[in-house]
C-alpha positions in Angstrom: -17.5 -18.4 -20.4 -16.1 -15.0 -21.1 -12.3 -14.9 -21.2 -11.7 -11.1 -21.4 -9.1 -11.3 -18.6 -6.9 -13.3 -20.9 -6.5 -10.4 -23.4 -3.0 -8.8 -23.2 -4.4 -5.3 -22.7 -6.4 -6.4 -19.6 -3.5 -8.4 -18.2 -0.9 -5.7 -18.7 -3.3 -3.0 -17.5 -3.8 -5.0 -14.2 0.0 -5.3 -13.8 0.4 -1.6 -14.3 -2.3 -0.7 -11.9 -0.9 -3.1 -9.3 2.5 -1.5 -9.6 1.0 2.0 -9.3 -0.8 0.9 -6.2 2.3 -0.6 -4.6 4.3 2.5 -5.3 1.6 4.8 -3.9 1.4 2.6 -0.8 5.2 2.6 -0.3 5.3 6.4 -0.9 2.7 6.9 1.8 4.6 4.8 4.3 7.8 6.8 3.6 5.8 10.0 4.0 4.4 8.9 7.3 7.8 7.8 8.4 9.2 11.2 7.6 6.4 13.1 9.4 6.7 11.1 12.6 9.4 12.1 15.2 10.9 8.6 15.3 11.9 5.9 12.8 8.9 3.6 12.2 11.0 0.6 11.1 13.3 0.8 14.1 10.4 1.1 16.5 8.5 -1.8 14.9 11.4 -4.2 14.4 14.0 -3.5 17.0 11.9 -2.2 19.9 8.8 -4.3 19.2 6.4 -1.4 19.7 3.0 -3.2 19.4 0.9 -0.1 19.8 2.7 1.6 16.9 2.4 -1.6 14.9 -1.4 -1.4 15.3 -1.5 2.2 14.2 0.7 1.5 11.2 -1.5 -1.5 10.2 -4.6 0.7 10.4 -2.8 3.3 8.2 -1.8 0.5 5.8 -5.4 -0.7 5.5 -6.7 2.8 5.0 -4.2 3.7 2.3 -4.8 0.3 0.6 -8.6 0.9 0.5 -8.1 4.4 -0.9 -5.6 3.2 -3.6 -8.0 0.3 -4.5 -10.9 2.7 -4.8 -8.9 5.1 -7.0 -7.7 2.4 -9.3 -11.1 0.7 -9.6 -12.7 4.0 -10.4 
């Protein structure tokens, strides 16, 4: 059994790429929030806007796939 994933360089590289992915995802959410004419968080949490929640979920999946493809190479 090959245990390359136990090497410190592979472990810390994975942590760094995961953090980069999370920051990119968070940044894209903030950017979309700034571009829309209303506050996304307020619409989702306080007003329970289901249609907007579906759109934001689709955006989240799309950005996640793009970030994963960019990190994976």
